[in-house]
C-alpha positions as CSV (number, residue, x, y, z in Angstrom):
1,M,0.0,0.0,0.0
2,L,1.4,3.3,-1.0
3,V,1.0,6.3,1.2
4,R,0.7,9.7,-0.6
5,A,3.3,12.3,0.4
6,E,0.5,14.8,1.1
7,Y,-1.0,12.6,3.8
8,V,2.4,12.2,5.5
9,I,3.1,15.9,5.4
10,L,-0.4,16.6,6.9
11,Y,0.2,14.1,9.6
12,I,3.6,15.5,10.5
13,D,2.2,19.0,10.6
14,R,-0.7,17.9,12.8
15,L,1.9,16.4,15.3
16,R,3.8,19.7,15.3
17,R,0.7,21.6,16.1
18,L,0.0,19.2,18.9
19,G,3.3,20.0,20.5
20,T,2.5,23.8,20.7
21,P,-0.5,23.5,23.1
22,V,1.3,21.0,25.3
23,D,4.2,23.3,25.5
24,R,2.0,26.3,26.2
25,E,0.4,24.6,29.2
26,L,3.7,23.6,30.7
27,R,4.9,27.2,30.4
28,R,1.8,28.7,31.8
29,A,2.0,26.8,35.1
30,R,5.4,28.4,36.0
31,L,4.9,32.2,35.9
32,P,2.2,32.7,38.6
33,T,4.2,30.6,41.0
34,L,7.3,32.8,40.7
35,I,5.4,36.0,41.0
36,E,3.4,34.7,43.9
37,E,6.6,33.7,45.7
38,I,8.1,37.2,45.1
39,D,5.0,38.8,46.5
40,Q,4.9,36.5,49.5
41,Q,8.5,37.2,50.4
42,I,7.9,41.0,50.1
43,E,4.9,40.7,52.4
44,S,6.9,38.7,54.9
45,G,9.2,41.8,55.4
46,K,12.1,40.8,53.2
47,D,13.8,43.6,51.2
48,R,12.2,43.8,47.7
49,Y,15.5,43.3,45.8
50,E,16.4,40.3,47.9
51,A,12.9,38.9,47.5
52,V,13.2,39.0,43.7
53,L,16.6,37.3,43.8
54,D,15.7,34.7,46.3
55,S,12.5,33.8,44.6
56,A,14.2,33.4,41.2
57,V,16.9,31.2,42.8
58,S,14.4,29.1,44.7
59,R,12.4,28.5,41.6
60,M,15.5,27.6,39.5
61,R,15.7,24.0,40.6
62,P,12.1,23.0,39.9
63,V,12.0,24.8,36.6
64,V,15.3,23.4,35.4
65,L,14.5,19.9,36.5
66,A,11.0,19.9,35.0
67,A,12.3,21.2,31.7
68,A,15.4,19.0,31.6
69,T,13.5,15.8,32.3
70,T,10.9,16.6,29.6
71,I,13.6,17.6,27.1
72,L,15.6,14.4,27.8
73,G,12.5,12.3,27.6
74,L,11.7,13.6,24.1
75,I,15.2,12.9,22.7
76,P,14.3,9.4,21.6
77,L,11.4,10.8,19.5
78,L,13.9,12.8,17.4
79,A,14.8,9.6,15.6
80,D,11.2,9.0,14.5
81,V,10.2,10.9,11.4
82,F,6.6,11.3,12.5
83,F,7.2,12.7,15.9
84,V,10.3,14.8,15.3
85,N,8.4,18.1,14.7
86,M,6.3,17.7,17.8
87,S,9.3,16.9,20.0
88,V,11.4,19.7,18.6
89,T,8.6,22.2,19.2
90,I,8.2,21.1,22.8
91,M,11.9,20.9,23.5
92,A,12.6,24.4,22.0
93,G,9.6,25.9,23.8
94,L,10.5,24.5,27.2
95,G,14.1,25.7,26.8
96,F,13.0,29.2,25.8
97,A,10.3,29.3,28.5
98,S,12.9,28.3,31.1
99,V,15.1,31.2,30.2
100,L,12.1,33.5,30.3
101,T,11.0,32.2,33.7
102,L,14.4,32.4,35.3
103,I,15.9,35.6,33.8
104,V,13.4,37.8,32.0
105,V,10.4,37.6,34.4
106,P,12.3,38.6,37.5
107,T,14.1,41.4,35.5
108,L,10.8,42.7,34.2
109,Y,9.3,42.5,37.7
110,A,12.1,44.6,39.1
111,I,11.8,47.1,36.2
112,F,8.0,47.5,36.5
113,F,7.9,47.8,40.2
114,R,11.1,50.0,40.3
115,I,13.1,47.7,42.5
116,K,16.7,48.8,42.8
117,K,19.6,47.2,44.5
118,N,20.4,48.8,47.9
119,A,24.0,50.0,47.8
């Protein structure tokens, strides 16, 4: 039985599109946790600059471990022609989202709320 190339391309494209919502849900769960932790530390009386730094550092381990295990778990799918697009989408999205969560979000929080380092 011959499979037409158009059907294979549509199937691969559908798998790539499946990876995007999965990746979006994994990213969405991280940001409120970081911001809530910053707010809780500020409310507990900690210096605002130290609260942003400590929150980012304390969230680094769970974020990196969750992203790393998912990325490493998807590596075997890179060899499969049907799942390569989905796995690359999820892997790249998680890597980029980890950088956003650990570096960009605390920086933007400090900029928006005018948090400066106490000299």
